Structures are given as C-alpha cells and as structure tokens.
C-alpha positions in Angstrom: 19.5 68.5 51.7 16.2 67.0 50.8 14.3 64.9 53.0 12.0 61.8 52.1 9.6 60.1 54.5 8.6 56.6 53.9 6.0 54.6 55.3 4.2 51.1 55.0 3.8 48.3 57.2 1.9 45.2 58.5 4.3 43.0 57.1 8.0 42.5 56.1 6.7 42.4 52.3 5.7 46.0 53.1 8.9 47.3 54.1 11.9 45.4 53.2 12.0 47.0 49.7 12.1 50.5 51.2 15.2 49.6 52.7 16.5 49.0 49.2 15.5 52.6 48.0 17.0 54.1 51.4 20.5 52.6 50.9 20.7 54.3 47.2 19.2 57.7 48.3 21.6 58.2 51.3 24.5 57.8 49.0 22.7 60.6 47.2 22.4 62.6 50.1 18.9 62.4 51.3 17.6 62.7 54.6 15.5 59.8 55.5 12.3 59.5 57.9 9.7 56.6 58.5 6.5 56.7 59.5 5.0 53.6 60.7 2.5 52.0 63.4 3.7 51.8 67.2 3.5 48.0 67.1 4.1 46.7 63.8 6.9 44.9 62.3 8.3 47.7 60.4 9.5 49.8 63.7 12.0 46.8 64.6 13.4 46.7 60.9 13.6 50.3 60.2 15.2 51.0 63.9 17.8 48.5 62.9 18.6 50.5 59.5 19.2 53.6 62.0 16.5 55.4 60.5 14.5 58.0 62.6 10.8 56.3 63.4 7.8 58.0 64.1 4.9 56.2 65.2 0.9 57.2 64.5 -2.6 55.7 65.2 -3.4 53.3 62.8 -6.7 51.1 62.0 -6.6 48.0 60.3 -8.5 47.9 56.9 -10.6 44.4 56.9 -12.8 43.1 54.1 -14.8 41.1 56.7 -17.0 41.7 59.6 -15.3 42.4 62.9 -16.4 44.6 65.7 -13.1 46.4 65.5 -14.2 47.7 62.2 -16.6 50.3 64.1 -13.7 52.0 66.3 -10.8 51.6 63.6 -12.0 54.4 61.5 -11.4 56.7 64.6 -7.7 55.4 64.6 -7.5 56.4 61.1 -8.7 59.9 61.5 -6.3 60.1 64.5 -3.9 58.9 62.2 -4.2 61.5 59.7 -4.1 64.3 62.0 -0.7 62.9 63.5 0.4 62.4 59.9 -0.5 66.2 59.2 1.5 67.6 61.9 4.4 65.4 61.6 4.9 66.1 57.9 4.4 69.7 58.5 7.4 69.8 61.0 9.6 67.2 59.2 8.8 69.1 55.6 9.7 66.3 53.5 10.2 66.9 49.7 8.5 63.7 48.8 6.4 60.7 50.6 7.3 57.2 49.3 4.4 54.7 50.3 5.0 50.8 50.2 1.4 49.9 51.3 -0.1 48.3 54.4 -2.8 49.8 56.5 -0.6 52.4 58.4 0.1 53.9 54.9 -3.2 55.5 54.5 -3.2 58.2 57.1 0.5 58.9 56.0 -1.0 59.2 52.2 -3.9 61.5 53.3 -1.9 63.9 55.6 0.7 64.3 52.7 -2.5 65.3 50.5 -3.4 67.9 53.3 0.3 69.2 53.1 0.2 69.3 49.4 3.6 67.0 49.5 4.0 64.6 46.3 3.3 60.9 46.9 4.7 57.9 45.0 3.1 54.8 45.7 4.7 51.1 45.0 2.5 48.3 44.7 4.4 44.6 44.6 1.5 42.3 43.8 -0.3 42.0 40.7 -3.6 43.6 41.8 -3.7 46.8 44.4 -4.4 45.8 47.9 -6.9 47.7 49.8 -4.8 50.3 51.4 -3.3 51.2 48.0 -6.7 51.2 46.4 -7.5 54.0 49.0 -4.4 55.8 48.3 -4.1 55.5 44.8 -6.4 58.5 43.9 -4.1 60.9 45.9 -0.7 59.6 44.2 1.5 61.6 42.0 2.9 58.1 40.5 2.0 54.2 41.0 5.1 52.0 40.5 3.9 48.4 39.9 5.7 45.2 39.8 3.9 43.1 37.3 3.2 44.2 33.8 -0.5 43.0 34.3 -1.0 45.5 37.1 -0.8 48.6 34.7 -4.5 47.9 33.9 -5.4 48.4 37.7 -4.3 52.1 38.0 -6.2 54.6 36.2 -5.0 57.9 35.2 -1.8 57.1 33.4 -0.1 57.1 37.0 1.0 53.5 36.6 5.1 53.0 35.7 6.2 49.6 35.5 9.6 49.5 37.6 9.7 46.3 39.2 10.6 45.5 42.8 13.5 47.0 44.6 15.8 44.6 46.1 18.0 44.9 49.0 21.5 44.9 47.8 22.7 42.6 50.9 20.6 39.7 49.3 23.1 39.6 46.7 25.8 39.2 48.8 25.4 36.1 50.8 28.2 33.6 51.3 27.5 29.9 50.4 30.3 28.6 52.9 28.4 30.7 56.1 25.4 29.4 55.2 26.7 25.9 55.5 28.5 26.6 58.7 25.3 28.6 60.4 23.3 25.2 59.7 26.0 22.6 60.3 25.5 21.4 56.5 27.9 20.0 53.9 28.2 20.7 50.2 27.7 16.9 48.9 23.8 17.3 49.6 21.6 19.8 47.7 20.1 22.2 50.4 16.0 23.6 50.3 15.0 26.6 52.0 11.5 26.4 53.3 9.8 29.8 54.2 6.2 30.2 55.3 5.8 33.9 55.4 6.7 36.6 58.3 4.7 34.5 60.8 5.3 31.1 59.5 2.6 28.5 57.9 1.3 25.7 60.1 0.1 23.9 57.1 3.8 24.0 55.3 5.2 23.2 58.5 3.2 19.9 58.8 3.5 18.9 55.3 7.6 19.4 55.3 7.6 17.3 59.2 5.2 14.8 58.2 7.4 13.4 55.5 10.7 14.8 56.8 12.7 11.2 56.5 11.7 11.2 52.6 12.9 14.7 52.0 16.1 14.2 54.0 17.4 10.9 52.1 18.1 13.8 49.2 18.4 16.9 50.8 19.4 19.2 53.6 16.6 21.3 55.0 16.8 24.9 56.5 13.1 25.8 57.7 12.0 29.2 58.9 8.9 28.3 60.5 7.6 31.1 62.3 7.5 32.3 65.9 6.5 29.5 68.5 6.7 27.0 65.6 10.2 25.2 66.8 9.8 21.7 66.8 11.6 20.5 69.8 11.1 16.8 68.7 13.1 17.4 65.4 15.7 19.6 66.9 19.4 18.4 66.6 18.2 16.0 63.7 20.9 15.9 61.3 20.5 17.8 57.9 17.6 19.8 59.1 17.9 23.0 60.8 15.0 25.1 62.1 14.5 28.9 62.8 11.7 30.8 63.9 13.0 34.1 61.6 16.3 34.9 60.0 17.5 38.6 59.3 20.6 39.3 58.6 21.6 35.9 58.0 19.2 35.3 55.1 21.3 36.1 52.3 23.6 33.1 53.2 20.6 30.9 53.7 19.6 32.1 49.9 23.1 31.5 48.7 23.4 27.9 49.9 20.1 27.0 48.8 19.5 24.6 45.5 15.5 25.0 45.9 12.9 27.1 47.8 9.4 26.2 49.3 7.7 29.5 49.9 4.6 31.4 50.2 4.4 33.6 47.1 4.6 37.3 48.8 6.0 39.6 45.7 9.1 40.5 47.7 10.3 37.3 48.4 9.7 35.8 45.1 11.6 38.4 43.5 14.2 38.2 46.0 14.6 34.4 44.9 14.0 35.3 41.0 17.1 37.6 41.0 19.2 34.8 42.5 17.9 32.3 40.3 16.6 29.6 42.8 14.1 27.6 41.5 10.7 27.9 43.6 7.7 25.5 44.6 5.2 28.2 45.5 2.2 27.6 47.9 0.2 30.7 47.8 -2.2 31.7 50.4 -5.5 30.4 49.5 -8.7 32.5 49.0 -9.8 31.7 52.3 -7.0 33.3 54.0 -6.1 36.2 51.6 -7.5 38.5 49.1 -5.7 36.2 46.3 -3.1 38.1 45.3 -0.4 35.7 46.2 -2.3 33.2 43.8 -1.9 35.6 41.1 1.8 36.5 41.9 2.3 32.6 41.5 0.6 32.1 38.5 2.5 34.9 36.8 5.6 33.2 37.8 4.6 29.8 36.9 3.7 31.1 33.1 7.2 32.7 32.9 8.9 29.4 33.9 10.3 30.6 37.1 8.2 28.3 39.3 5.9 25.5 40.0 2.7 26.4 42.0 1.1 23.8 44.7 -2.4 25.2 45.8 -2.8 24.8 49.6 -6.1 22.8 49.2 -3.5 20.1 47.1 -0.9 20.3 49.9 -0.2 17.0 51.6 3.2 15.7 52.8 3.0 13.2 49.9 2.1 16.1 47.1 5.1 18.3 48.7 7.7 15.4 48.5 6.7 14.8 44.9 6.6 18.0 43.5 9.9 18.9 45.5 11.8 15.7 43.6 10.3 16.5 40.2 11.3 20.1 40.6 14.8 19.2 41.5 15.0 16.9 38.5 14.0 19.6 36.4 16.0 22.4 37.8 17.9 23.6 35.0 14.9 24.5 33.0 13.9 26.8 35.8 17.3 28.5 36.3 17.4 29.0 32.4 13.9 30.6 32.0 15.2 32.9 35.0 18.7 33.7 33.5 17.1 35.1 30.3 14.2 37.3 31.7 14.1 40.9 30.7 16.2 42.8 33.4 15.2 46.2 34.9 16.6 48.0 38.0 13.9 49.0 39.9 15.8 50.8 42.5 17.3 53.0 40.0 14.1 53.7 38.2 12.2 54.7 41.1 15.0 56.8 42.9 14.8 58.8 39.3 11.2 59.0 39.9 11.3 60.4 43.3 14.0 63.1 42.4 11.8 64.1 39.4 8.7 64.7 41.5 9.9 66.1 44.6 9.4 69.5 45.9 12.1 71.7 45.4 13.9 72.9 48.5 
C-alpha cells in the first residue's frame, strides 16, 4: 500500500482542495498523512477528516518589512529538518503540496529525501511559497490557462481546481431550515474569506433594509463579527464560520457575494452560482484575487466590484443588476469546457510516485 503526504496551509483555500483528492485516493487504497503548522487552520480541518496530522515549525514568508523576518528563516530551517526526519519515517511514495508558507520546508525536506513532489497552484500567478518550491517539483498543476506561462521547464499541467465532492450534495430545503428562510424570496450568500471582511460587512449592513426588500441574506461574516443589533432580524442570518453546512447554504443561494480566492470561486462555478466578486485590494494582497476575478469576469461567470469602489450604495446597485441578468451568467457557466481536476491530478500522482 502506497503512502502520500499532503501539505499546505495558512488559509482554507490551501487545504480544502487537498480533501477532494484525499477522498479519491482513499478509494484507491492509498495511506494518507498530512504535514502542516501547529497553529494553522489546516490542523483543525485535516483532523476532522480523520487523517494523521504532523505539525512542524514554519515561518511566514513576507513581502514587507517586519522584525519577524529576521527570526522566521530559522523557523523555516528547523521546519526543513523536522520535515526531513518525518518523511524518512513515513516513507511516502510522493508528496503533494497545495502551497502556503508551511509547504516550503516540506518540499525541501522531500527533495533531500529524493521523494517526488507535485505542486498545485490555485491562483493565476504563483504565490511566494510556490515560487520557491517550483524548482524542486516534479510537476506543477495549475488552475487557470493563463498560469502556464509562469511555470518554467515545461512542468506546468492545466488540471483545474480539485473540488470537494460534498459541495455538490447540498440540500436546498436543509439550507432554508438552517436559516429559517422560505422559497418565495431569492437568497444571497455573502462570504468574506476565512477571516471575514470588515469592508464587505459594513457595506452589507449599512444598506441592509434595501437588500432585504428583494432578498434573504445568509452572511458568513468572520470570527467576532456577528452584529448583535441585527441578530434575529427576519430574512438575515449571520454566521461567524460555516463548515459542514456550507453545501446546503450554497445549494439554496441564487447569488453570491464573495472575495475572489480561487477555491471559493471555482466551487461557485461548478454549482453555477452567479457571483459578485470583491477581490482583496493591492494594499492588502499581492493582487492574485484581482487577476482571478478579472478572468471570471471575462468568461462571463461574474461581475467585479473593486474594493476601492465598494459602498453600501454601489453594492446594492450591482446586486440588483446582477440578479436581473442572472440567466446570462448561468448560461456562461453551463457552457464552460469541463475538466475533472481530481481525476487528472490523481492520475499524475500515480504516474510519478515512487515504486514500493
């Protein structure tokens, strides 16, 4: 029986695609292990899947000045040593990396053990962790066709993004029950990323009555961002974070307002949910969400509202216009060229893994 080690963390988007692959690999008889950071979001997500989790030391890779930049390289070096020893003990046939700062020590530890590595890049351009890791990878799976040009040495393979099977199994009626909603009014699902978005939260709540005239709203607002004043307001349901119930929330939604992280928007695409995307600004990110959003807008899957233009008024106007034109977005999504990312990546894993 072959063993595969997964790695990746720092955000849910660096973890949840791994879960889609784990499910398929389990069916094929693979033993699965996960290496991540001790304090990252990946620990809770992976342990809920019943997968053995091994924490390592990891430093954050920053593009800006911070005093922590002087000590974090030592954490990375320690993480490489820990990964090297762990991998020698686990003896995987291959390592699969989804990116995030914790993945760099694992990729380097794999190289030292001569274990093949497959990397997946969700965004249009590689993040810093994957940029460092790509030279040590056997193959690099990419989500967007535009990404191919950013990977050298003909390592890039266009696979798309692995989507969790459970996302497809949501129940509309269960979503209504969870939110105390009904079927006579359309539903908007609002997601601001793993930690929520203050800008989106304020824009929604400052014009909530106008939105509630036409829609019911389920608002995933981030930890500590529940508005007590609005709790119990008819047609408006708030959650800090949703996990197991998310497929049901997605199934009942007619429209989505979201950041533009690749994992989330690909899940909305598969479910053919028209999206209003509000990508993280250049001041708060490296610009990957802006590129993701523009690609989806160009394909006709989404409308884009830059954060710099986000107000309660502009949000309400865009939502109303999108809902009126929702069938055009659905048609564009329904006619996309379909690829099964899970099957494509699993085939690569089996092709490039070490013989045991």
